[in-house]
ZADO-497199 format. One record per residue (C-alpha): residue number from 1; residue in one letter; x, y, z. Coordinates in steps of 0.25 Angstrom, whole numbers, plus 5000, padded with zeros to 4 digits. Example, Ala and Ser with C-alpha at 12.3 -4.5 7.8 and 13.67 -1.06 7.14 Angstrom:
<recs>
+-----+--------+------+-------+------+
| num | residu | east | north |   up |
+-----+--------+------+-------+------+
|   1 |      A | 5049 |  4982 | 5031 |
|   2 |      S | 5055 |  4996 | 5029 |
+-----+--------+------+-------+------+
</recs>
This chain:
<recs>
+-----+--------+------+-------+------+
| num | residu | east | north |   up |
+-----+--------+------+-------+------+
|   1 |      M | 4922 |  5078 | 5228 |
|   2 |      P | 4935 |  5078 | 5221 |
|   3 |      A | 4935 |  5083 | 5207 |
|   4 |      R | 4936 |  5071 | 5197 |
|   5 |      D | 4947 |  5071 | 5187 |
|   6 |      P | 4943 |  5074 | 5173 |
|   7 |      P | 4942 |  5062 | 5164 |
|   8 |      P | 4954 |  5060 | 5155 |
|   9 |      P | 4952 |  5065 | 5141 |
|  10 |      A | 4946 |  5056 | 5130 |
|  11 |      L | 4956 |  5051 | 5120 |
|  12 |      C | 4949 |  5055 | 5107 |
|  13 |      V | 4955 |  5048 | 5095 |
|  14 |      D | 4953 |  5051 | 5080 |
|  15 |      L | 4952 |  5039 | 5070 |
|  16 |      D | 4957 |  5042 | 5056 |
|  17 |      G | 4972 |  5044 | 5056 |
|  18 |      T | 4973 |  5044 | 5071 |
|  19 |      L | 4968 |  5031 | 5077 |
|  20 |      C | 4967 |  5025 | 5063 |
|  21 |      R | 4979 |  5027 | 5054 |
|  22 |      T | 4970 |  5029 | 5042 |
|  23 |      D | 4957 |  5037 | 5038 |
|  24 |      T | 4945 |  5028 | 5040 |
|  25 |      M | 4937 |  5036 | 5029 |
|  26 |      L | 4947 |  5033 | 5018 |
|  27 |      E | 4948 |  5019 | 5023 |
|  28 |      S | 4933 |  5018 | 5021 |
|  29 |      L | 4934 |  5024 | 5007 |
|  30 |      L | 4945 |  5015 | 5003 |
|  31 |      R | 4938 |  5003 | 5008 |
|  32 |      L | 4925 |  5007 | 5001 |
|  33 |      A | 4934 |  5008 | 4988 |
|  34 |      R | 4940 |  4995 | 4990 |
|  35 |      R | 4927 |  4987 | 4994 |
|  36 |      H | 4916 |  4995 | 4987 |
|  37 |      P | 4922 |  5002 | 4976 |
|  38 |      Q | 4908 |  5004 | 4969 |
|  39 |      M | 4905 |  5013 | 4981 |
|  40 |      A | 4917 |  5021 | 4981 |
|  41 |      W | 4912 |  5031 | 4972 |
|  42 |      R | 4900 |  5034 | 4981 |
|  43 |      A | 4910 |  5039 | 4992 |
|  44 |      S | 4911 |  5053 | 4985 |
|  45 |      G | 4896 |  5055 | 4986 |
|  46 |      W | 4897 |  5051 | 5001 |
|  47 |      L | 4908 |  5062 | 5002 |
|  48 |      L | 4898 |  5073 | 4997 |
|  49 |      Q | 4889 |  5069 | 5009 |
|  50 |      G | 4900 |  5074 | 5019 |
|  51 |      R | 4913 |  5068 | 5025 |
|  52 |      G | 4905 |  5062 | 5037 |
|  53 |      E | 4895 |  5055 | 5028 |
|  54 |      F | 4906 |  5050 | 5019 |
|  55 |      K | 4913 |  5043 | 5030 |
|  56 |      A | 4901 |  5037 | 5035 |
|  57 |      K | 4897 |  5031 | 5022 |
|  58 |      L | 4911 |  5026 | 5019 |
|  59 |      A | 4911 |  5019 | 5033 |
|  60 |      K | 4898 |  5013 | 5030 |
|  61 |      H | 4902 |  5007 | 5016 |
|  62 |      A | 4917 |  5004 | 5019 |
|  63 |      R | 4917 |  5001 | 5034 |
|  64 |      L | 4931 |  5000 | 5039 |
|  65 |      D | 4937 |  4988 | 5047 |
|  66 |      P | 4943 |  4995 | 5059 |
|  67 |      S | 4952 |  4983 | 5061 |
|  68 |      A | 4958 |  4986 | 5048 |
|  69 |      L | 4963 |  5000 | 5051 |
|  70 |      R | 4976 |  5004 | 5056 |
|  71 |      Y | 4977 |  5011 | 5069 |
|  72 |      N | 4986 |  5020 | 5077 |
|  73 |      D | 4993 |  5011 | 5087 |
|  74 |      R | 5000 |  5022 | 5094 |
|  75 |      L | 4987 |  5029 | 5096 |
|  76 |      L | 4980 |  5016 | 5100 |
|  77 |      A | 4990 |  5014 | 5111 |
|  78 |      Q | 4987 |  5028 | 5116 |
|  79 |      I | 4972 |  5025 | 5116 |
|  80 |      A | 4974 |  5012 | 5124 |
|  81 |      A | 4983 |  5020 | 5134 |
|  82 |      A | 4972 |  5031 | 5136 |
|  83 |      R | 4961 |  5020 | 5137 |
|  84 |      S | 4969 |  5013 | 5148 |
|  85 |      R | 4968 |  5026 | 5156 |
|  86 |      G | 4953 |  5027 | 5155 |
|  87 |      R | 4952 |  5037 | 5144 |
|  88 |      K | 4941 |  5038 | 5135 |
|  89 |      I | 4945 |  5035 | 5120 |
|  90 |      V | 4937 |  5041 | 5109 |
|  91 |      L | 4938 |  5039 | 5094 |
|  92 |      A | 4935 |  5053 | 5088 |
|  93 |      T | 4934 |  5053 | 5073 |
|  94 |      A | 4928 |  5059 | 5061 |
|  95 |      A | 4928 |  5045 | 5055 |
|  96 |      D | 4914 |  5038 | 5053 |
|  97 |      E | 4908 |  5034 | 5066 |
|  98 |      G | 4906 |  5019 | 5062 |
|  99 |      T | 4921 |  5018 | 5058 |
| 100 |      A | 4925 |  5025 | 5071 |
| 101 |      R | 4917 |  5015 | 5079 |
| 102 |      A | 4922 |  5003 | 5072 |
| 103 |      V | 4936 |  5008 | 5075 |
| 104 |      A | 4933 |  5011 | 5089 |
| 105 |      E | 4927 |  4997 | 5091 |
| 106 |      H | 4938 |  4990 | 5084 |
| 107 |      L | 4949 |  4997 | 5093 |
| 108 |      G | 4941 |  4996 | 5106 |
| 109 |      C | 4948 |  5008 | 5113 |
| 110 |      F | 4937 |  5019 | 5111 |
| 111 |      D | 4927 |  5023 | 5121 |
| 112 |      E | 4920 |  5033 | 5111 |
| 113 |      V | 4919 |  5036 | 5096 |
| 114 |      V | 4917 |  5050 | 5091 |
| 115 |      A | 4915 |  5049 | 5076 |
| 116 |      G | 4909 |  5056 | 5064 |
| 117 |      N | 4897 |  5052 | 5057 |
| 118 |      G | 4890 |  5055 | 5043 |
| 119 |      R | 4885 |  5068 | 5047 |
| 120 |      K | 4897 |  5075 | 5054 |
| 121 |      P | 4912 |  5072 | 5053 |
| 122 |      L | 4919 |  5073 | 5066 |
| 123 |      K | 4932 |  5080 | 5063 |
| 124 |      G | 4940 |  5091 | 5069 |
| 125 |      K | 4931 |  5101 | 5076 |
| 126 |      A | 4919 |  5092 | 5075 |
| 127 |      K | 4927 |  5081 | 5082 |
| 128 |      L | 4932 |  5091 | 5093 |
| 129 |      A | 4918 |  5095 | 5096 |
| 130 |      A | 4913 |  5081 | 5097 |
| 131 |      L | 4925 |  5078 | 5107 |
| 132 |      R | 4923 |  5091 | 5115 |
| 133 |      A | 4908 |  5087 | 5117 |
| 134 |      R | 4912 |  5073 | 5122 |
| 135 |      Y | 4924 |  5076 | 5130 |
| 136 |      G | 4925 |  5091 | 5133 |
| 137 |      A | 4935 |  5101 | 5128 |
| 138 |      T | 4949 |  5095 | 5130 |
| 139 |      G | 4943 |  5082 | 5136 |
| 140 |      F | 4950 |  5073 | 5126 |
| 141 |      D | 4963 |  5070 | 5119 |
| 142 |      Y | 4963 |  5068 | 5104 |
| 143 |      A | 4971 |  5060 | 5094 |
| 144 |      G | 4970 |  5064 | 5080 |
| 145 |      D | 4978 |  5066 | 5067 |
| 146 |      S | 4973 |  5077 | 5058 |
| 147 |      P | 4973 |  5092 | 5057 |
| 148 |      A | 4958 |  5092 | 5060 |
| 149 |      D | 4961 |  5086 | 5074 |
| 150 |      F | 4968 |  5099 | 5079 |
| 151 |      A | 4955 |  5105 | 5083 |
| 152 |      I | 4953 |  5093 | 5092 |
| 153 |      W | 4968 |  5092 | 5097 |
| 154 |      A | 4966 |  5107 | 5101 |
| 155 |      E | 4956 |  5103 | 5112 |
| 156 |      A | 4961 |  5089 | 5116 |
| 157 |      Q | 4969 |  5087 | 5128 |
| 158 |      T | 4980 |  5079 | 5121 |
| 159 |      A | 4982 |  5079 | 5106 |
| 160 |      I | 4986 |  5066 | 5100 |
| 161 |      Y | 4991 |  5065 | 5085 |
| 162 |      A | 4990 |  5052 | 5078 |
| 163 |      G | 4993 |  5057 | 5064 |
| 164 |      H | 5005 |  5056 | 5055 |
| 165 |      S | 5007 |  5071 | 5051 |
| 166 |      R | 5019 |  5077 | 5057 |
| 167 |      R | 5014 |  5091 | 5053 |
| 168 |      L | 5001 |  5089 | 5061 |
| 169 |      W | 5009 |  5083 | 5073 |
| 170 |      R | 5018 |  5095 | 5074 |
| 171 |      R | 5006 |  5104 | 5073 |
| 172 |      L | 4999 |  5097 | 5084 |
| 173 |      E | 5011 |  5097 | 5093 |
| 174 |      R | 5012 |  5112 | 5092 |
| 175 |      R | 4998 |  5113 | 5097 |
| 176 |      H | 4998 |  5102 | 5107 |
| 177 |      P | 5012 |  5100 | 5112 |
| 178 |      A | 5007 |  5088 | 5120 |
| 179 |      A | 5001 |  5081 | 5108 |
| 180 |      I | 5003 |  5066 | 5107 |
| 181 |      H | 5008 |  5060 | 5093 |
| 182 |      A | 5001 |  5046 | 5091 |
| 183 |      G | 5004 |  5045 | 5076 |
| 184 |      E | 5012 |  5033 | 5071 |
| 185 |      A | 5024 |  5032 | 5062 |
| 186 |      R | 5023 |  5031 | 5047 |
| 187 |      P | 5036 |  5025 | 5042 |
| 188 |      A | 5039 |  5028 | 5028 |
| 189 |      A | 5024 |  5028 | 5025 |
| 190 |      W | 5025 |  5035 | 5011 |
| 191 |      V | 5036 |  5026 | 5006 |
| 192 |      R | 5028 |  5014 | 5010 |
| 193 |      L | 5015 |  5019 | 5004 |
| 194 |      L | 5022 |  5021 | 4991 |
| 195 |      R | 5029 |  5007 | 4992 |
| 196 |      M | 5042 |  5013 | 4986 |
| 197 |      H | 5049 |  5000 | 4988 |
| 198 |      Q | 5039 |  4994 | 4978 |
| 199 |      W | 5045 |  5004 | 4967 |
| 200 |      T | 5056 |  4994 | 4965 |
| 201 |      K | 5047 |  4986 | 4957 |
| 202 |      N | 5046 |  4996 | 4946 |
| 203 |      L | 5060 |  4994 | 4943 |
| 204 |      I | 5055 |  4984 | 4934 |
| 205 |      I | 5052 |  4995 | 4924 |
| 206 |      F | 5067 |  4996 | 4921 |
| 207 |      V | 5068 |  4982 | 4917 |
| 208 |      P | 5064 |  4983 | 4902 |
| 209 |      W | 5074 |  4994 | 4900 |
| 210 |      F | 5085 |  4986 | 4907 |
| 211 |      A | 5081 |  4973 | 4899 |
| 212 |      A | 5082 |  4981 | 4886 |
| 213 |      H | 5096 |  4985 | 4889 |
| 214 |      D | 5092 |  4999 | 4885 |
| 215 |      F | 5101 |  5005 | 4896 |
| 216 |      S | 5106 |  5017 | 4887 |
| 217 |      N | 5092 |  5022 | 4886 |
| 218 |      A | 5091 |  5033 | 4897 |
| 219 |      H | 5077 |  5037 | 4892 |
| 220 |      A | 5071 |  5023 | 4894 |
| 221 |      A | 5078 |  5022 | 4908 |
| 222 |      A | 5072 |  5036 | 4912 |
| 223 |      A | 5058 |  5032 | 4907 |
| 224 |      D | 5059 |  5019 | 4915 |
| 225 |      G | 5063 |  5027 | 4927 |
| 226 |      L | 5051 |  5036 | 4926 |
| 227 |      M | 5042 |  5024 | 4924 |
| 228 |      F | 5048 |  5018 | 4936 |
| 229 |      L | 5044 |  5030 | 4944 |
| 230 |      A | 5030 |  5030 | 4938 |
| 231 |      F | 5028 |  5016 | 4942 |
| 232 |      C | 5033 |  5018 | 4956 |
| 233 |      L | 5022 |  5029 | 4958 |
| 234 |      C | 5011 |  5021 | 4952 |
| 235 |      A | 5015 |  5009 | 4960 |
| 236 |      S | 5015 |  5017 | 4973 |
| 237 |      A | 5001 |  5023 | 4969 |
| 238 |      A | 4996 |  5008 | 4967 |
| 239 |      Y | 5002 |  5003 | 4980 |
| 240 |      I | 4995 |  5015 | 4988 |
| 241 |      F | 4982 |  5012 | 4981 |
| 242 |      N | 4984 |  4997 | 4984 |
| 243 |      D | 4986 |  5001 | 4999 |
| 244 |      L | 4973 |  5009 | 4999 |
| 245 |      M | 4965 |  4997 | 4993 |
| 246 |      D | 4972 |  4987 | 5003 |
| 247 |      L | 4971 |  4995 | 5016 |
| 248 |      E | 4963 |  4984 | 5024 |
| 249 |      A | 4971 |  4972 | 5018 |
| 250 |      D | 4984 |  4979 | 5020 |
| 251 |      R | 4981 |  4981 | 5035 |
| 252 |      R | 4978 |  4966 | 5037 |
| 253 |      H | 4991 |  4962 | 5030 |
| 254 |      A | 5004 |  4959 | 5038 |
| 255 |      D | 5013 |  4967 | 5029 |
| 256 |      K | 5004 |  4977 | 5021 |
| 257 |      R | 4998 |  4983 | 5034 |
| 258 |      T | 5010 |  4992 | 5035 |
| 259 |      R | 5007 |  4999 | 5022 |
| 260 |      P | 5006 |  5014 | 5025 |
| 261 |      L | 4991 |  5015 | 5021 |
| 262 |      A | 4987 |  5002 | 5028 |
| 263 |      A | 4995 |  5006 | 5041 |
| 264 |      G | 4990 |  5020 | 5041 |
| 265 |      D | 5004 |  5026 | 5040 |
| 266 |      L | 4999 |  5035 | 5029 |
| 267 |      P | 4984 |  5040 | 5027 |
| 268 |      L | 4976 |  5034 | 5016 |
| 269 |      Q | 4976 |  5048 | 5010 |
| 270 |      A | 4990 |  5046 | 5006 |
| 271 |      G | 4987 |  5034 | 4998 |
| 272 |      I | 4974 |  5039 | 4992 |
| 273 |      I | 4981 |  5052 | 4987 |
| 274 |      G | 4995 |  5046 | 4985 |
| 275 |      A | 4991 |  5034 | 4976 |
| 276 |      P | 4984 |  5043 | 4964 |
| 277 |      L | 4995 |  5053 | 4965 |
| 278 |      L | 5006 |  5043 | 4964 |
| 279 |      A | 4999 |  5036 | 4952 |
| 280 |      L | 4997 |  5049 | 4945 |
| 281 |      A | 5012 |  5053 | 4947 |
| 282 |      G | 5016 |  5039 | 4942 |
| 283 |      L | 5007 |  5040 | 4929 |
| 284 |      G | 5013 |  5054 | 4927 |
| 285 |      L | 5027 |  5049 | 4927 |
| 286 |      A | 5024 |  5037 | 4917 |
| 287 |      A | 5016 |  5047 | 4908 |
| 288 |      A | 5029 |  5055 | 4907 |
| 289 |      I | 5036 |  5044 | 4900 |
| 290 |      S | 5025 |  5040 | 4890 |
| 291 |      K | 5011 |  5037 | 4888 |
| 292 |      A | 5014 |  5023 | 4888 |
| 293 |      T | 5021 |  5023 | 4901 |
| 294 |      A | 5010 |  5030 | 4907 |
| 295 |      A | 5000 |  5019 | 4902 |
| 296 |      V | 5009 |  5008 | 4908 |
| 297 |      A | 5009 |  5016 | 4921 |
| 298 |      A | 4994 |  5018 | 4921 |
| 299 |      G | 4992 |  5003 | 4918 |
| 300 |      Y | 5002 |  4999 | 4930 |
| 301 |      L | 4994 |  5008 | 4939 |
| 302 |      L | 4980 |  5003 | 4934 |
| 303 |      A | 4985 |  4988 | 4936 |
| 304 |      T | 4990 |  4991 | 4950 |
| 305 |      L | 4978 |  4998 | 4954 |
| 306 |      S | 4969 |  4986 | 4948 |
| 307 |      Y | 4978 |  4977 | 4956 |
| 308 |      S | 4976 |  4984 | 4969 |
| 309 |      I | 4961 |  4985 | 4967 |
| 310 |      Y | 4957 |  4972 | 4962 |
| 311 |      L | 4967 |  4963 | 4955 |
| 312 |      K | 4975 |  4959 | 4967 |
| 313 |      R | 4963 |  4952 | 4972 |
| 314 |      Q | 4962 |  4943 | 4960 |
| 315 |      A | 4970 |  4930 | 4960 |
| 316 |      L | 4981 |  4929 | 4949 |
| 317 |      I | 4977 |  4942 | 4943 |
| 318 |      D | 4984 |  4949 | 4954 |
| 319 |      I | 4997 |  4942 | 4952 |
| 320 |      F | 4996 |  4944 | 4937 |
| 321 |      T | 4993 |  4959 | 4939 |
| 322 |      L | 5005 |  4960 | 4948 |
| 323 |      A | 5014 |  4954 | 4938 |
| 324 |      G | 5008 |  4963 | 4927 |
| 325 |      L | 5011 |  4975 | 4936 |
| 326 |      Y | 5026 |  4971 | 4936 |
| 327 |      T | 5026 |  4968 | 4921 |
| 328 |      L | 5020 |  4981 | 4919 |
| 329 |      R | 5032 |  4988 | 4925 |
| 330 |      L | 5040 |  4981 | 4914 |
| 331 |      I | 5031 |  4987 | 4904 |
| 332 |      A | 5032 |  5000 | 4910 |
| 333 |      G | 5047 |  4999 | 4908 |
| 334 |      H | 5046 |  4995 | 4893 |
| 335 |      V | 5037 |  5006 | 4890 |
| 336 |      A | 5045 |  5017 | 4898 |
| 337 |      A | 5058 |  5013 | 4892 |
| 338 |      Q | 5052 |  5010 | 4878 |
| 339 |      V | 5059 |  4996 | 4879 |
| 340 |      Q | 5054 |  4986 | 4870 |
| 341 |      Y | 5045 |  4976 | 4877 |
| 342 |      S | 5051 |  4962 | 4881 |
| 343 |      P | 5041 |  4951 | 4881 |
| 344 |      W | 5051 |  4942 | 4889 |
| 345 |      L | 5053 |  4953 | 4900 |
| 346 |      L | 5038 |  4955 | 4901 |
| 347 |      T | 5034 |  4940 | 4901 |
| 348 |      F | 5045 |  4937 | 4911 |
| 349 |      A | 5041 |  4949 | 4920 |
| 350 |      M | 5026 |  4944 | 4920 |
| 351 |      F | 5030 |  4930 | 4925 |
| 352 |      I | 5040 |  4934 | 4935 |
| 353 |      F | 5031 |  4945 | 4941 |
| 354 |      L | 5019 |  4935 | 4941 |
| 355 |      S | 5028 |  4926 | 4949 |
| 356 |      L | 5031 |  4937 | 4959 |
| 357 |      A | 5017 |  4941 | 4960 |
| 358 |      V | 5012 |  4927 | 4964 |
| 359 |      A | 5024 |  4926 | 4974 |
| 360 |      K | 5018 |  4939 | 4980 |
| 361 |      R | 5004 |  4933 | 4981 |
| 362 |      V | 5009 |  4920 | 4987 |
| 363 |      S | 5017 |  4927 | 4997 |
| 364 |      G | 5005 |  4935 | 5002 |
| 365 |      L | 4996 |  4923 | 5001 |
| 366 |      A | 5006 |  4915 | 5009 |
| 367 |      A | 5007 |  4926 | 5020 |
| 368 |      A | 4992 |  4926 | 5021 |
| 369 |      G | 4991 |  4911 | 5023 |
| 370 |      A | 5002 |  4911 | 5033 |
| 371 |      N | 4993 |  4921 | 5041 |
| 372 |      G | 4981 |  4912 | 5041 |
| 373 |      G | 4974 |  4918 | 5029 |
| 374 |      T | 4968 |  4911 | 5017 |
| 375 |      A | 4971 |  4922 | 5007 |
| 376 |      E | 4979 |  4934 | 5005 |
| 377 |      P | 4970 |  4946 | 5008 |
| 378 |      G | 4966 |  4954 | 4996 |
| 379 |      R | 4971 |  4944 | 4986 |
| 380 |      G | 4964 |  4933 | 4977 |
| 381 |      Y | 4972 |  4921 | 4983 |
| 382 |      R | 4970 |  4911 | 4994 |
| 383 |      C | 4981 |  4904 | 5001 |
| 384 |      G | 4977 |  4891 | 4994 |
| 385 |      D | 4983 |  4898 | 4981 |
| 386 |      L | 4997 |  4898 | 4986 |
| 387 |      N | 5002 |  4885 | 4979 |
| 388 |      F | 4996 |  4890 | 4966 |
| 389 |      L | 5002 |  4904 | 4967 |
| 390 |      Q | 5015 |  4898 | 4970 |
| 391 |      S | 5015 |  4889 | 4958 |
| 392 |      F | 5010 |  4900 | 4949 |
| 393 |      G | 5021 |  4910 | 4954 |
| 394 |      M | 5032 |  4900 | 4952 |
| 395 |      L | 5027 |  4897 | 4938 |
| 396 |      S | 5027 |  4911 | 4935 |
| 397 |      G | 5041 |  4913 | 4940 |
| 398 |      G | 5046 |  4901 | 4932 |
| 399 |      L | 5039 |  4906 | 4919 |
| 400 |      A | 5047 |  4919 | 4921 |
| 401 |      V | 5060 |  4912 | 4922 |
| 402 |      L | 5056 |  4904 | 4909 |
| 403 |      I | 5053 |  4917 | 4902 |
| 404 |      L | 5067 |  4922 | 4906 |
| 405 |      A | 5073 |  4910 | 4901 |
| 406 |      L | 5066 |  4911 | 4887 |
| 407 |      Y | 5071 |  4925 | 4887 |
| 408 |      V | 5085 |  4923 | 4889 |
| 409 |      T | 5086 |  4913 | 4878 |
| 410 |      S | 5078 |  4921 | 4868 |
| 411 |      S | 5084 |  4929 | 4857 |
| 412 |      A | 5079 |  4942 | 4864 |
| 413 |      V | 5091 |  4942 | 4873 |
| 414 |      T | 5102 |  4941 | 4863 |
| 415 |      R | 5100 |  4956 | 4859 |
| 416 |      L | 5102 |  4960 | 4874 |
| 417 |      Y | 5113 |  4950 | 4879 |
| 418 |      R | 5126 |  4945 | 4873 |
| 419 |      E | 5126 |  4932 | 4881 |
| 420 |      P | 5111 |  4929 | 4884 |
| 421 |      I | 5114 |  4915 | 4888 |
| 422 |      W | 5118 |  4921 | 4901 |
| 423 |      L | 5104 |  4925 | 4904 |
| 424 |      L | 5099 |  4911 | 4906 |
| 425 |      I | 5106 |  4912 | 4920 |
| 426 |      L | 5094 |  4922 | 4923 |
| 427 |      C | 5084 |  4910 | 4923 |
| 428 |      P | 5090 |  4902 | 4935 |
| 429 |      I | 5092 |  4915 | 4943 |
| 430 |      F | 5078 |  4920 | 4941 |
| 431 |      L | 5072 |  4906 | 4943 |
| 432 |      Y | 5080 |  4906 | 4957 |
| 433 |      W | 5074 |  4920 | 4960 |
| 434 |      I | 5060 |  4917 | 4957 |
| 435 |      G | 5061 |  4903 | 4964 |
| 436 |      R | 5066 |  4910 | 4976 |
| 437 |      V | 5055 |  4920 | 4976 |
| 438 |      W | 5045 |  4908 | 4976 |
| 439 |      L | 5052 |  4900 | 4986 |
| 440 |      L | 5052 |  4912 | 4996 |
| 441 |      T | 5037 |  4914 | 4993 |
| 442 |      H | 5034 |  4899 | 4995 |
| 443 |      R | 5041 |  4900 | 5009 |
| 444 |      G | 5033 |  4913 | 5012 |
| 445 |      Q | 5046 |  4921 | 5013 |
| 446 |      M | 5043 |  4930 | 5001 |
| 447 |      H | 5040 |  4945 | 5002 |
| 448 |      S | 5026 |  4949 | 4999 |
| 449 |      D | 5031 |  4956 | 4987 |
| 450 |      P | 5041 |  4947 | 4979 |
| 451 |      V | 5046 |  4959 | 4971 |
| 452 |      Q | 5050 |  4966 | 4984 |
| 453 |      F | 5056 |  4953 | 4989 |
| 454 |      A | 5065 |  4953 | 4977 |
| 455 |      L | 5069 |  4968 | 4979 |
| 456 |      K | 5074 |  4964 | 4993 |
| 457 |      D | 5079 |  4950 | 4991 |
| 458 |      K | 5094 |  4949 | 4991 |
| 459 |      R | 5094 |  4936 | 4982 |
| 460 |      S | 5085 |  4943 | 4972 |
| 461 |      Y | 5096 |  4954 | 4970 |
| 462 |      A | 5106 |  4943 | 4969 |
| 463 |      M | 5098 |  4936 | 4958 |
| 464 |      L | 5097 |  4950 | 4951 |
| 465 |      A | 5112 |  4951 | 4952 |
| 466 |      L | 5114 |  4938 | 4946 |
| 467 |      M | 5104 |  4941 | 4934 |
| 468 |      A | 5112 |  4954 | 4932 |
| 469 |      G | 5125 |  4946 | 4931 |
| 470 |      V | 5118 |  4937 | 4921 |
| 471 |      L | 5113 |  4949 | 4912 |
| 472 |      L | 5127 |  4955 | 4912 |
| 473 |      A | 5133 |  4941 | 4908 |
| 474 |      A | 5124 |  4940 | 4897 |
| 475 |      G | 5130 |  4953 | 4891 |
| 476 |      P | 5119 |  4964 | 4889 |
| 477 |      K | 5120 |  4970 | 4876 |
+-----+--------+------+-------+------+
</recs>
């Protein structure tokens, strides 16, 4: 009888960081912290029982939803091609067996699952021994992403790399010139993680110094500049923390699913380590100015984290918190530059930012309704609240303009401007701008963040130029 051709090698695929663009253990830990914070402290005790037992208990108490995870589409295409040629597809992972089987069942493309358990983790040489026992030496191809996978790649017929590290890829290429790269691009992931485009909001810190006409005070300008950097770092830390807490919700959101942590463009470790480091750096910069500025920065960070953890899900409290965070930037500018507090400016800011915060919520709620939802996920509002929120937001914007009108006709401006009567023109300009914001919001054409809309809107810049002209006409002293 003619000799049979040997069967094609099994395609063995790792889970964490390879098939799935995240770490399922860290996903479970974050899910436990979000949903069962009272149990999170017990996780350290589980870790003392061993890594395998730790993963098993995490999976038991914070079972992941496989449909909410982000997968490597490029690798999935290779798996589909191999499966069409009759090859055996194996999910080989050190992750908890229950998690691995749930993923395999969800994707429906695996013939076998080789996974760890609470007694013995399946990683590196232990995984190699398990694959060798099942498929023989060199009887498999292997897709992985970490240094621990080099032992397995050494015996695999074909080495497939699905990670993001250029250093590891070059190292694998030197050892296996025929290695296949199945990783996916991460465009500007760190810039997007830090939300550097949001730093422009912190320019509000300079407003008190500008409004006080204290332009010759270089020390005040430098202090505001340092406070600006401190708030940028604290804001990025808070954004990263928020992304970690909102992983599942972000992955189901039309726009937010592209955020680096939700999309798997960066490992969760980047956020878990990066957030506290950025927060400490921001607080350190604020402390370099004074104890008072350090207290303001700490208050801002605490309020932002409270918003991410709890307050954003509380109706009305969330929008007041958002408005308060913007007003806190003004307070930071007063404290850093040692400018006397302006009740007019702070009151105006509170109402205008409250109006913009409501517009943000209305925009999200309207988008949820347009997609067939009855509420915006993770928020305390229902689509039936739209009319109330629109009225509330427009009222807040109108009150801000009223406060502006009272200010420009008060005695407080006579010491700052030679012809303060010109300042009355600011009121219709500003009323037009806030009216346009709400008209676009009502039409469903508003950006999910009205402040970002203002920074990109040409008419907003035209209104700003008009207001600058009015200020010059009023003759600053």
